[in-house]
N, CA, C and O atoms as CSV, one atom per row, in Angstrom:
chain,resi,resn,atom,element,x,y,z
A,1,MET,N,N,21.395,-7.176,-19.559
A,1,MET,CA,C,20.206,-6.535,-19.022
A,1,MET,C,C,20.013,-5.226,-19.764
A,1,MET,O,O,20.971,-4.476,-19.954
A,2,LYS,N,N,18.808,-4.944,-20.181
A,2,LYS,CA,C,18.511,-3.698,-20.872
A,2,LYS,C,C,18.719,-2.516,-19.944
A,2,LYS,O,O,18.543,-2.614,-18.730
A,3,LEU,N,N,19.101,-1.392,-20.547
A,3,LEU,CA,C,19.312,-0.181,-19.753
A,3,LEU,C,C,18.025,0.250,-19.068
A,3,LEU,O,O,18.049,0.658,-17.907
A,4,SER,N,N,16.891,0.164,-19.779
A,4,SER,CA,C,15.628,0.589,-19.160
A,4,SER,C,C,15.258,-0.306,-17.985
A,4,SER,O,O,14.717,0.176,-16.989
A,5,THR,N,N,15.539,-1.593,-18.086
A,5,THR,CA,C,15.265,-2.511,-16.977
A,5,THR,C,C,16.162,-2.192,-15.791
A,5,THR,O,O,15.725,-2.219,-14.641
A,6,LEU,N,N,17.430,-1.886,-16.085
A,6,LEU,CA,C,18.360,-1.518,-15.022
A,6,LEU,C,C,17.903,-0.239,-14.318
A,6,LEU,O,O,17.926,-0.157,-13.090
A,7,ILE,N,N,17.493,0.743,-15.092
A,7,ILE,CA,C,17.017,2.004,-14.508
A,7,ILE,C,C,15.777,1.764,-13.661
A,7,ILE,O,O,15.666,2.298,-12.558
A,8,ASP,N,N,14.828,0.950,-14.177
A,8,ASP,CA,C,13.624,0.621,-13.398
A,8,ASP,C,C,14.004,-0.049,-12.084
A,8,ASP,O,O,13.443,0.262,-11.033
A,9,SER,N,N,14.956,-0.968,-12.152
A,9,SER,CA,C,15.388,-1.689,-10.955
A,9,SER,C,C,15.987,-0.741,-9.929
A,9,SER,O,O,15.683,-0.829,-8.739
A,10,VAL,N,N,16.838,0.164,-10.393
A,10,VAL,CA,C,17.471,1.128,-9.490
A,10,VAL,C,C,16.420,2.026,-8.855
A,10,VAL,O,O,16.479,2.299,-7.657
A,11,LEU,N,N,15.459,2.487,-9.651
A,11,LEU,CA,C,14.407,3.364,-9.107
A,11,LEU,C,C,13.563,2.650,-8.063
A,11,LEU,O,O,13.207,3.242,-7.044
A,12,ILE,N,N,13.241,1.392,-8.302
A,12,ILE,CA,C,12.423,0.631,-7.343
A,12,ILE,C,C,13.192,0.430,-6.043
A,12,ILE,O,O,12.654,0.650,-4.959
A,13,VAL,N,N,14.450,0.011,-6.153
A,13,VAL,CA,C,15.260,-0.216,-4.949
A,13,VAL,C,C,15.440,1.087,-4.181
A,13,VAL,O,O,15.337,1.106,-2.955
A,14,ALA,N,N,15.709,2.179,-4.902
A,14,ALA,CA,C,15.876,3.474,-4.238
A,14,ALA,C,C,14.589,3.909,-3.562
A,14,ALA,O,O,14.618,4.440,-2.452
A,15,SER,N,N,13.457,3.688,-4.221
A,15,SER,CA,C,12.168,4.066,-3.631
A,15,SER,C,C,11.914,3.312,-2.339
A,15,SER,O,O,11.475,3.890,-1.345
A,16,ILE,N,N,12.194,2.018,-2.362
A,16,ILE,CA,C,11.971,1.205,-1.166
A,16,ILE,C,C,12.931,1.627,-0.050
A,16,ILE,O,O,12.541,1.707,1.115
A,17,ALA,N,N,14.182,1.895,-0.414
A,17,ALA,CA,C,15.182,2.276,0.594
A,17,ALA,C,C,14.871,3.632,1.213
A,17,ALA,O,O,15.095,3.835,2.406
A,18,LEU,N,N,14.358,4.559,0.413
A,18,LEU,CA,C,14.119,5.918,0.904
A,18,LEU,C,C,12.718,6.115,1.473
A,18,LEU,O,O,12.447,7.137,2.104
A,19,LEU,N,N,11.830,5.154,1.258
A,19,LEU,CA,C,10.440,5.311,1.662
A,19,LEU,C,C,10.233,5.672,3.130
A,19,LEU,O,O,9.404,6.537,3.411
A,20,PRO,N,N,10.946,5.055,4.093
A,20,PRO,CA,C,10.681,5.401,5.493
A,20,PRO,C,C,10.902,6.875,5.813
A,20,PRO,O,O,10.225,7.418,6.686
A,21,GLY,N,N,11.828,7.531,5.129
A,21,GLY,CA,C,12.112,8.924,5.434
A,21,GLY,C,C,11.304,9.917,4.630
A,21,GLY,O,O,11.299,11.109,4.934
A,22,ILE,N,N,10.618,9.434,3.600
A,22,ILE,CA,C,9.868,10.340,2.738
A,22,ILE,C,C,8.422,10.402,3.203
A,22,ILE,O,O,7.774,9.371,3.384
A,23,GLY,N,N,7.946,11.558,3.387
A,23,GLY,CA,C,6.516,11.745,3.663
A,23,GLY,C,C,6.045,11.207,4.992
A,23,GLY,O,O,4.942,10.670,5.086
A,24,ASP,N,N,6.867,11.342,6.032
A,24,ASP,CA,C,6.383,10.891,7.330
A,24,ASP,C,C,5.107,11.624,7.712
A,24,ASP,O,O,4.232,11.053,8.362
A,25,ALA,N,N,5.001,12.853,7.322
A,25,ALA,CA,C,3.768,13.594,7.573
A,25,ALA,C,C,3.270,14.140,6.251
A,25,ALA,O,O,4.033,14.712,5.472
A,26,GLN,N,N,1.989,13.959,6.009
A,26,GLN,CA,C,1.373,14.451,4.790
A,26,GLN,C,C,0.244,15.388,5.183
A,26,GLN,O,O,-0.382,15.215,6.228
A,27,THR,N,N,-0.011,16.383,4.340
A,27,THR,CA,C,-1.103,17.291,4.620
A,27,THR,C,C,-2.292,16.916,3.764
A,27,THR,O,O,-2.147,16.666,2.567
A,28,ALA,N,N,-3.437,16.875,4.355
A,28,ALA,CA,C,-4.683,16.584,3.656
A,28,ALA,C,C,-5.734,17.538,4.206
A,28,ALA,O,O,-5.455,18.322,5.112
A,29,THR,N,N,-6.930,17.470,3.661
A,29,THR,CA,C,-8.009,18.300,4.193
A,29,THR,C,C,-9.171,17.415,4.580
A,29,THR,O,O,-9.394,16.363,3.982
A,30,ASN,N,N,-9.905,17.849,5.583
A,30,ASN,CA,C,-11.088,17.102,5.979
A,30,ASN,C,C,-12.295,17.644,5.217
A,30,ASN,O,O,-12.139,18.490,4.336
A,31,ASN,N,N,-13.476,17.173,5.540
A,31,ASN,CA,C,-14.681,17.568,4.808
A,31,ASN,C,C,-14.975,19.062,4.871
A,31,ASN,O,O,-15.610,19.598,3.963
A,32,SER,N,N,-14.535,19.734,5.904
A,32,SER,CA,C,-14.794,21.164,6.021
A,32,SER,C,C,-13.699,21.991,5.367
A,32,SER,O,O,-13.737,23.219,5.431
A,33,GLY,N,N,-12.723,21.342,4.737
A,33,GLY,CA,C,-11.647,22.050,4.047
A,33,GLY,C,C,-10.495,22.450,4.941
A,33,GLY,O,O,-9.535,23.058,4.467
A,34,GLU,N,N,-10.562,22.126,6.225
A,34,GLU,CA,C,-9.474,22.465,7.140
A,34,GLU,C,C,-8.337,21.470,6.964
A,34,GLU,O,O,-8.577,20.275,6.793
A,35,PRO,N,N,-7.102,21.955,7.005
A,35,PRO,CA,C,-5.982,21.019,6.855
A,35,PRO,C,C,-5.849,20.113,8.072
A,35,PRO,O,O,-6.029,20.540,9.212
A,36,ILE,N,N,-5.532,18.867,7.804
A,36,ILE,CA,C,-5.246,17.916,8.870
A,36,ILE,C,C,-3.893,17.293,8.561
A,36,ILE,O,O,-3.457,17.292,7.410
A,37,THR,N,N,-3.242,16.773,9.561
A,37,THR,CA,C,-1.955,16.131,9.362
A,37,THR,C,C,-2.129,14.633,9.497
A,37,THR,O,O,-2.731,14.141,10.451
A,38,ILE,N,N,-1.588,13.919,8.524
A,38,ILE,CA,C,-1.624,12.468,8.555
A,38,ILE,C,C,-0.207,12.001,8.819
A,38,ILE,O,O,0.690,12.231,8.008
A,39,ASN,N,N,-0.003,11.355,9.939
A,39,ASN,CA,C,1.317,10.870,10.310
A,39,ASN,C,C,1.245,9.361,10.436
A,39,ASN,O,O,0.545,8.838,11.303
A,40,SER,N,N,1.963,8.661,9.576
A,40,SER,CA,C,1.886,7.206,9.570
A,40,SER,C,C,2.467,6.578,10.832
A,40,SER,O,O,2.269,5.386,11.070
A,41,ASN,N,N,3.173,7.349,11.639
A,41,ASN,CA,C,3.719,6.805,12.879
A,41,ASN,C,C,2.668,6.749,13.990
A,41,ASN,O,O,2.892,6.116,15.022
A,42,ASN,N,N,1.530,7.403,13.785
A,42,ASN,CA,C,0.457,7.414,14.785
A,42,ASN,C,C,-0.798,6.825,14.176
A,42,ASN,O,O,-1.793,7.527,14.000
A,43,LEU,N,N,-0.760,5.540,13.852
A,43,LEU,CA,C,-1.880,4.935,13.149
A,43,LEU,C,C,-3.180,4.986,13.919
A,43,LEU,O,O,-4.202,5.414,13.381
A,44,PHE,N,N,-3.162,4.563,15.153
A,44,PHE,CA,C,-4.397,4.488,15.899
A,44,PHE,C,C,-4.378,5.494,17.042
A,44,PHE,O,O,-3.753,5.272,18.079
A,45,THR,N,N,-5.071,6.591,16.831
A,45,THR,CA,C,-5.202,7.588,17.874
A,45,THR,C,C,-6.685,7.736,18.178
A,45,THR,O,O,-7.532,7.219,17.451
A,46,HIS,N,N,-6.984,8.430,19.235
A,46,HIS,CA,C,-8.373,8.625,19.599
A,46,HIS,C,C,-8.875,9.993,19.163
A,46,HIS,O,O,-9.863,10.492,19.701
A,47,SER,N,N,-8.208,10.597,18.204
A,47,SER,CA,C,-8.655,11.891,17.700
A,47,SER,C,C,-9.684,11.681,16.602
A,47,SER,O,O,-9.946,10.550,16.192
A,48,THR,N,N,-10.261,12.768,16.133
A,48,THR,CA,C,-11.245,12.676,15.053
A,48,THR,C,C,-10.564,12.553,13.693
A,48,THR,O,O,-11.215,12.192,12.713
A,49,ASN,N,N,-9.273,12.844,13.615
A,49,ASN,CA,C,-8.530,12.683,12.372
A,49,ASN,C,C,-8.070,11.230,12.259
A,49,ASN,O,O,-7.518,10.673,13.208
A,50,VAL,N,N,-8.298,10.625,11.103
A,50,VAL,CA,C,-7.962,9.224,10.911
A,50,VAL,C,C,-6.657,9.135,10.139
A,50,VAL,O,O,-6.511,9.742,9.079
A,51,SER,N,N,-5.712,8.378,10.672
A,51,SER,CA,C,-4.431,8.177,10.006
A,51,SER,C,C,-4.403,6.800,9.379
A,51,SER,O,O,-4.867,5.823,9.967
A,52,TYR,N,N,-3.853,6.735,8.182
A,52,TYR,CA,C,-3.774,5.465,7.470
A,52,TYR,C,C,-2.320,5.073,7.244
A,52,TYR,O,O,-1.433,5.920,7.139
A,53,LEU,N,N,-2.108,3.781,7.175
A,53,LEU,CA,C,-0.870,3.238,6.676
A,53,LEU,C,C,-0.769,3.680,5.220
A,53,LEU,O,O,-1.783,3.696,4.523
A,54,LYS,N,N,0.407,4.034,4.745
A,54,LYS,CA,C,0.551,4.467,3.357
A,54,LYS,C,C,0.098,3.352,2.423
A,54,LYS,O,O,0.322,2.179,2.722
A,55,PRO,N,N,-0.535,3.686,1.298
A,55,PRO,CA,C,-1.008,2.649,0.360
A,55,PRO,C,C,0.100,1.686,-0.066
A,55,PRO,O,O,-0.132,0.481,-0.171
A,56,PHE,N,N,1.307,2.214,-0.314
A,56,PHE,CA,C,2.419,1.330,-0.675
A,56,PHE,C,C,2.663,0.321,0.440
A,56,PHE,O,O,2.856,-0.865,0.174
A,57,ASP,N,N,2.656,0.788,1.684
A,57,ASP,CA,C,2.926,-0.092,2.814
A,57,ASP,C,C,1.838,-1.152,2.977
A,57,ASP,O,O,2.131,-2.297,3.321
A,58,ALA,N,N,0.592,-0.775,2.732
A,58,ALA,CA,C,-0.502,-1.743,2.825
A,58,ALA,C,C,-0.332,-2.835,1.775
A,58,ALA,O,O,-0.473,-4.019,2.081
A,59,ALA,N,N,-0.030,-2.442,0.537
A,59,ALA,CA,C,0.176,-3.426,-0.527
A,59,ALA,C,C,1.429,-4.258,-0.248
A,59,ALA,O,O,1.444,-5.465,-0.492
A,60,PHE,N,N,2.478,-3.611,0.263
A,60,PHE,CA,C,3.727,-4.322,0.521
A,60,PHE,C,C,3.580,-5.302,1.688
A,60,PHE,O,O,4.245,-6.337,1.704
A,61,LEU,N,N,2.722,-4.994,2.663
A,61,LEU,CA,C,2.437,-5.958,3.739
A,61,LEU,C,C,1.935,-7.262,3.138
A,61,LEU,O,O,2.357,-8.351,3.526
A,62,ALA,N,N,1.015,-7.122,2.171
A,62,ALA,CA,C,0.480,-8.312,1.507
A,62,ALA,C,C,1.580,-9.026,0.737
A,62,ALA,O,O,1.729,-10.243,0.840
A,63,TYR,N,N,2.346,-8.273,-0.030
A,63,TYR,CA,C,3.401,-8.857,-0.855
A,63,TYR,C,C,4.417,-9.618,-0.001
A,63,TYR,O,O,4.889,-10.684,-0.398
A,64,GLN,N,N,4.750,-9.076,1.159
A,64,GLN,CA,C,5.729,-9.715,2.050
A,64,GLN,C,C,5.166,-10.925,2.791
A,64,GLN,O,O,5.920,-11.679,3.405
A,65,GLY,N,N,3.854,-11.115,2.740
A,65,GLY,CA,C,3.263,-12.263,3.417
A,65,GLY,C,C,2.720,-11.963,4.792
A,65,GLY,O,O,2.352,-12.880,5.526
A,66,ASN,N,N,2.664,-10.692,5.154
A,66,ASN,CA,C,2.178,-10.327,6.486
A,66,ASN,C,C,0.662,-10.388,6.620
A,66,ASN,O,O,0.129,-10.165,7.707
A,67,LEU,N,N,-0.039,-10.687,5.524
A,67,LEU,CA,C,-1.499,-10.810,5.593
A,67,LEU,C,C,-1.946,-12.232,5.247
A,67,LEU,O,O,-3.101,-12.454,4.881
A,68,LYS,N,N,-1.025,-13.193,5.364
A,68,LYS,CA,C,-1.372,-14.593,5.060
A,68,LYS,C,C,-2.465,-15.119,5.983
A,68,LYS,O,O,-3.330,-15.880,5.551
A,69,ALA,N,N,-2.428,-14.717,7.249
A,69,ALA,CA,C,-3.440,-15.177,8.207
A,69,ALA,C,C,-4.835,-14.691,7.809
A,69,ALA,O,O,-5.841,-15.261,8.232
A,70,GLN,N,N,-4.890,-13.637,6.994
A,70,GLN,CA,C,-6.166,-13.103,6.530
A,70,GLN,C,C,-6.519,-13.627,5.126
A,70,GLN,O,O,-7.478,-13.161,4.513
A,71,GLY,N,N,-5.748,-14.585,4.628
A,71,GLY,CA,C,-6.062,-15.223,3.353
A,71,GLY,C,C,-5.425,-14.605,2.127
A,71,GLY,O,O,-5.824,-14.919,1.005
A,72,ILE,N,N,-4.439,-13.730,2.310
A,72,ILE,CA,C,-3.759,-13.095,1.177
A,72,ILE,C,C,-2.434,-13.817,0.932
A,72,ILE,O,O,-1.604,-13.936,1.834
A,73,SER,N,N,-2.248,-14.293,-0.289
A,73,SER,CA,C,-0.977,-14.929,-0.658
A,73,SER,C,C,0.104,-13.863,-0.777
A,73,SER,O,O,-0.186,-12.670,-0.857
A,74,SER,N,N,1.348,-14.313,-0.787
A,74,SER,CA,C,2.461,-13.360,-0.873
A,74,SER,C,C,3.208,-13.514,-2.187
A,74,SER,O,O,3.002,-14.475,-2.929
A,75,GLY,N,N,4.084,-12.546,-2.463
A,75,GLY,CA,C,4.995,-12.603,-3.595
A,75,GLY,C,C,4.318,-12.831,-4.930
A,75,GLY,O,O,3.320,-12.190,-5.260
A,76,SER,N,N,4.882,-13.763,-5.696
A,76,SER,CA,C,4.376,-14.013,-7.048
A,76,SER,C,C,2.965,-14.591,-7.031
A,76,SER,O,O,2.212,-14.399,-7.985
A,77,ALA,N,N,2.596,-15.291,-5.969
A,77,ALA,CA,C,1.227,-15.816,-5.870
A,77,ALA,C,C,0.230,-14.658,-5.741
A,77,ALA,O,O,-0.854,-14.703,-6.324
A,78,LEU,N,N,0.595,-13.632,-4.983
A,78,LEU,CA,C,-0.263,-12.439,-4.863
A,78,LEU,C,C,-0.416,-11.777,-6.229
A,78,LEU,O,O,-1.523,-11.424,-6.633
A,79,ILE,N,N,0.693,-11.612,-6.931
A,79,ILE,CA,C,0.653,-10.973,-8.250
A,79,ILE,C,C,-0.223,-11.772,-9.204
A,79,ILE,O,O,-1.021,-11.201,-9.947
A,80,SER,N,N,-0.076,-13.078,-9.184
A,80,SER,CA,C,-0.882,-13.939,-10.048
A,80,SER,C,C,-2.369,-13.819,-9.726
A,80,SER,O,O,-3.202,-13.721,-10.628
A,81,GLN,N,N,-2.692,-13.827,-8.442
A,81,GLN,CA,C,-4.092,-13.704,-8.033
A,81,GLN,C,C,-4.645,-12.323,-8.373
A,81,GLN,O,O,-5.826,-12.194,-8.697
A,82,TYR,N,N,-3.811,-11.298,-8.302
A,82,TYR,CA,C,-4.237,-9.951,-8.684
A,82,TYR,C,C,-4.505,-9.896,-10.190
A,82,TYR,O,O,-5.494,-9.308,-10.627
A,83,GLN,N,N,-3.621,-10.510,-10.982
A,83,GLN,CA,C,-3.779,-10.519,-12.434
A,83,GLN,C,C,-5.065,-11.207,-12.863
A,83,GLN,O,O,-5.700,-10.792,-13.832
A,84,THR,N,N,-5.451,-12.252,-12.150
A,84,THR,CA,C,-6.661,-12.999,-12.510
A,84,THR,C,C,-7.921,-12.423,-11.867
A,84,THR,O,O,-9.025,-12.900,-12.128
A,85,GLY,N,N,-7.763,-11.418,-11.043
A,85,GLY,CA,C,-8.921,-10.789,-10.410
A,85,GLY,C,C,-9.386,-11.464,-9.141
A,85,GLY,O,O,-10.421,-11.095,-8.587
A,86,ASN,N,N,-8.633,-12.458,-8.666
A,86,ASN,CA,C,-9.006,-13.140,-7.431
A,86,ASN,C,C,-8.652,-12.343,-6.185
A,86,ASN,O,O,-9.196,-12.594,-5.109
A,87,VAL,N,N,-7.745,-11.387,-6.324
A,87,VAL,CA,C,-7.385,-10.472,-5.237
A,87,VAL,C,C,-7.538,-9.062,-5.785
A,87,VAL,O,O,-7.059,-8.750,-6.875
A,88,THR,N,N,-8.206,-8.223,-5.019
A,88,THR,CA,C,-8.408,-6.827,-5.395
A,88,THR,C,C,-7.842,-5.925,-4.303
A,88,THR,O,O,-7.477,-6.384,-3.221
A,89,ALA,N,N,-7.778,-4.644,-4.610
A,89,ALA,CA,C,-7.330,-3.682,-3.603
A,89,ALA,C,C,-8.257,-3.729,-2.385
A,89,ALA,O,O,-7.790,-3.675,-1.247
A,90,LEU,N,N,-9.551,-3.827,-2.621
A,90,LEU,CA,C,-10.503,-3.888,-1.509
A,90,LEU,C,C,-10.235,-5.113,-0.639
A,90,LEU,O,O,-10.319,-5.036,0.587
A,91,TYR,N,N,-9.919,-6.223,-1.257
A,91,TYR,CA,C,-9.624,-7.452,-0.517
A,91,TYR,C,C,-8.379,-7.267,0.348
A,91,TYR,O,O,-8.348,-7.707,1.498
A,92,VAL,N,N,-7.355,-6.619,-0.201
A,92,VAL,CA,C,-6.118,-6.371,0.550
A,92,VAL,C,C,-6.395,-5.421,1.711
A,92,VAL,O,O,-5.913,-5.643,2.822
A,93,VAL,N,N,-7.170,-4.362,1.459
A,93,VAL,CA,C,-7.482,-3.402,2.521
A,93,VAL,C,C,-8.326,-4.067,3.608
A,93,VAL,O,O,-8.102,-3.822,4.794
A,94,LYS,N,N,-9.288,-4.901,3.224
A,94,LYS,CA,C,-10.082,-5.634,4.229
A,94,LYS,C,C,-9.177,-6.502,5.094
A,94,LYS,O,O,-9.343,-6.563,6.313
A,95,ALA,N,N,-8.223,-7.168,4.461
A,95,ALA,CA,C,-7.285,-8.013,5.210
A,95,ALA,C,C,-6.452,-7.173,6.174
A,95,ALA,O,O,-6.221,-7.577,7.314
A,96,ALA,N,N,-6.001,-6.001,5.718
A,96,ALA,CA,C,-5.212,-5.113,6.582
A,96,ALA,C,C,-6.061,-4.590,7.743
A,96,ALA,O,O,-5.557,-4.433,8.855
A,97,VAL,N,N,-7.334,-4.323,7.493
A,97,VAL,CA,C,-8.247,-3.897,8.568
A,97,VAL,C,C,-8.409,-5.039,9.570
A,97,VAL,O,O,-8.329,-4.828,10.781
A,98,ASN,N,N,-8.635,-6.247,9.057
A,98,ASN,CA,C,-8.802,-7.408,9.946
A,98,ASN,C,C,-7.538,-7.705,10.749
A,98,ASN,O,O,-7.609,-8.224,11.863
A,99,ALA,N,N,-6.376,-7.369,10.171
A,99,ALA,CA,C,-5.103,-7.571,10.876
A,99,ALA,C,C,-4.783,-6.404,11.799
A,99,ALA,O,O,-3.737,-6.383,12.447
A,100,LYS,N,N,-5.689,-5.435,11.855
A,100,LYS,CA,C,-5.550,-4.245,12.700
A,100,LYS,C,C,-4.382,-3.350,12.269
A,100,LYS,O,O,-3.764,-2.677,13.093
A,101,ASN,N,N,-4.091,-3.357,10.960
A,101,ASN,CA,C,-3.079,-2.468,10.407
A,101,ASN,C,C,-3.697,-1.194,9.845
A,101,ASN,O,O,-2.992,-0.216,9.595
A,102,LEU,N,N,-4.997,-1.202,9.648
A,102,LEU,CA,C,-5.727,-0.046,9.111
A,102,LEU,C,C,-7.040,0.111,9.853
A,102,LEU,O,O,-7.613,-0.875,10.316
A,103,PRO,N,N,-7.527,1.343,9.971
A,103,PRO,CA,C,-8.862,1.541,10.541
A,103,PRO,C,C,-9.918,1.170,9.501
A,103,PRO,O,O,-9.653,1.217,8.300
A,104,ALA,N,N,-11.092,0.808,9.953
A,104,ALA,CA,C,-12.177,0.384,9.060
A,104,ALA,C,C,-12.576,1.477,8.068
A,104,ALA,O,O,-13.094,1.167,6.995
A,105,GLN,N,N,-12.346,2.746,8.402
A,105,GLN,CA,C,-12.705,3.840,7.501
A,105,GLN,C,C,-11.991,3.724,6.159
A,105,GLN,O,O,-12.484,4.252,5.162
A,106,ALA,N,N,-10.865,3.060,6.107
A,106,ALA,CA,C,-10.114,2.910,4.853
A,106,ALA,C,C,-10.916,2.154,3.807
A,106,ALA,O,O,-10.697,2.323,2.607
A,107,LEU,N,N,-11.846,1.318,4.261
A,107,LEU,CA,C,-12.669,0.546,3.323
A,107,LEU,C,C,-13.576,1.429,2.469
A,107,LEU,O,O,-13.959,1.042,1.366
A,108,ASN,N,N,-13.914,2.596,2.968
A,108,ASN,CA,C,-14.804,3.511,2.247
A,108,ASN,C,C,-14.062,4.665,1.581
A,108,ASN,O,O,-14.688,5.549,0.996
A,109,ASP,N,N,-12.749,4.663,1.663
A,109,ASP,CA,C,-11.942,5.745,1.105
A,109,ASP,C,C,-11.515,5.368,-0.315
A,109,ASP,O,O,-10.545,4.636,-0.513
A,110,LYS,N,N,-12.265,5.886,-1.307
A,110,LYS,CA,C,-12.015,5.545,-2.714
A,110,LYS,C,C,-10.603,5.923,-3.147
A,110,LYS,O,O,-9.959,5.174,-3.882
A,111,GLY,N,N,-10.116,7.078,-2.698
A,111,GLY,CA,C,-8.764,7.499,-3.045
A,111,GLY,C,C,-7.728,6.528,-2.514
A,111,GLY,O,O,-6.764,6.198,-3.205
A,112,TYR,N,N,-7.927,6.072,-1.290
A,112,TYR,CA,C,-6.997,5.120,-0.685
A,112,TYR,C,C,-7.037,3.786,-1.432
A,112,TYR,O,O,-5.995,3.205,-1.737
A,113,LEU,N,N,-8.245,3.309,-1.722
A,113,LEU,CA,C,-8.384,2.045,-2.454
A,113,LEU,C,C,-7.735,2.135,-3.834
A,113,LEU,O,O,-7.077,1.194,-4.279
A,114,ASN,N,N,-7.924,3.271,-4.507
A,114,ASN,CA,C,-7.293,3.454,-5.821
A,114,ASN,C,C,-5.775,3.455,-5.713
A,114,ASN,O,O,-5.087,2.914,-6.578
A,115,ALA,N,N,-5.254,4.063,-4.653
A,115,ALA,CA,C,-3.807,4.101,-4.457
A,115,ALA,C,C,-3.252,2.698,-4.178
A,115,ALA,O,O,-2.181,2.347,-4.672
A,116,VAL,N,N,-3.974,1.902,-3.393
A,116,VAL,CA,C,-3.538,0.517,-3.137
A,116,VAL,C,C,-3.581,-0.275,-4.444
A,116,VAL,O,O,-2.687,-1.072,-4.726
A,117,GLN,N,N,-4.627,-0.047,-5.235
A,117,GLN,CA,C,-4.725,-0.724,-6.530
A,117,GLN,C,C,-3.539,-0.354,-7.423
A,117,GLN,O,O,-2.980,-1.213,-8.106
A,118,SER,N,N,-3.160,0.915,-7.416
A,118,SER,CA,C,-1.998,1.346,-8.201
A,118,SER,C,C,-0.729,0.640,-7.740
A,118,SER,O,O,0.109,0.257,-8.556
A,119,GLN,N,N,-0.594,0.472,-6.437
A,119,GLN,CA,C,0.583,-0.223,-5.914
A,119,GLN,C,C,0.595,-1.685,-6.342
A,119,GLN,O,O,1.637,-2.220,-6.720
A,120,LEU,N,N,-0.570,-2.328,-6.281
A,120,LEU,CA,C,-0.656,-3.725,-6.714
A,120,LEU,C,C,-0.327,-3.835,-8.209
A,120,LEU,O,O,0.343,-4.776,-8.636
A,121,THR,N,N,-0.799,-2.878,-8.988
A,121,THR,CA,C,-0.494,-2.862,-10.417
A,121,THR,C,C,0.999,-2.669,-10.636
A,121,THR,O,O,1.577,-3.279,-11.535
A,122,SER,N,N,1.631,-1.826,-9.822
A,122,SER,CA,C,3.071,-1.613,-9.986
A,122,SER,C,C,3.850,-2.886,-9.650
A,122,SER,O,O,4.883,-3.148,-10.265
A,123,PHE,N,N,3.379,-3.679,-8.689
A,123,PHE,CA,C,4.023,-4.963,-8.400
A,123,PHE,C,C,3.902,-5.862,-9.622
A,123,PHE,O,O,4.848,-6.557,-9.992
A,124,ASP,N,N,2.724,-5.840,-10.244
A,124,ASP,CA,C,2.472,-6.631,-11.446
A,124,ASP,C,C,3.427,-6.195,-12.560
A,124,ASP,O,O,3.973,-7.037,-13.273
A,125,ASN,N,N,3.629,-4.891,-12.710
A,125,ASN,CA,C,4.486,-4.368,-13.783
A,125,ASN,C,C,5.959,-4.631,-13.543
A,125,ASN,O,O,6.740,-4.667,-14.494
A,126,THR,N,N,6.359,-4.818,-12.279
A,126,THR,CA,C,7.783,-5.029,-11.987
A,126,THR,C,C,8.103,-6.487,-11.711
A,126,THR,O,O,9.256,-6.818,-11.435
A,127,SER,N,N,7.117,-7.361,-11.779
A,127,SER,CA,C,7.366,-8.763,-11.421
A,127,SER,C,C,8.281,-9.477,-12.409
A,127,SER,O,O,8.836,-10.528,-12.087
A,128,HIS,N,N,8.446,-8.919,-13.610
A,128,HIS,CA,C,9.312,-9.538,-14.604
A,128,HIS,C,C,10.787,-9.175,-14.397
A,128,HIS,O,O,11.664,-9.763,-15.030
A,129,LEU,N,N,11.059,-8.220,-13.522
A,129,LEU,CA,C,12.446,-7.788,-13.294
A,129,LEU,C,C,13.189,-8.807,-12.456
A,129,LEU,O,O,12.628,-9.383,-11.523
A,130,SER,N,N,14.436,-9.029,-12.782
A,130,SER,CA,C,15.252,-9.920,-11.954
A,130,SER,C,C,16.340,-9.098,-11.296
A,130,SER,O,O,16.912,-8.201,-11.915
A,131,TYR,N,N,16.624,-9.404,-10.044
A,131,TYR,CA,C,17.617,-8.651,-9.283
A,131,TYR,C,C,18.812,-9.518,-9.000
A,131,TYR,O,O,19.765,-9.067,-8.365
């Protein structure tokens, strides 16, 4: 195994293992520039601040097969469909909204959609790694 492949593998495994403890709360700003707190542990609240599932988690839900009921394939089939353009970040986010894992506002959040797309691309880039 190449050293660079080994390093990539270690970084991916470490990222996945450490993800639950990293960034439980993130700071963002609303339209008026006031800071708001986004806490992924409180997805659906009745406040005016909208909390989202982290983009990695939304993409990983699809990858793990948790969005199959919404028409999203899992694992290598998801990667293949993403590569051919049959699955997009918007499609994954719509499925997560329909599965009640995300609020509908996520569909209009370009930054969020771009982040989910980046995660899907990273799955595509790491699909050649063997563990």
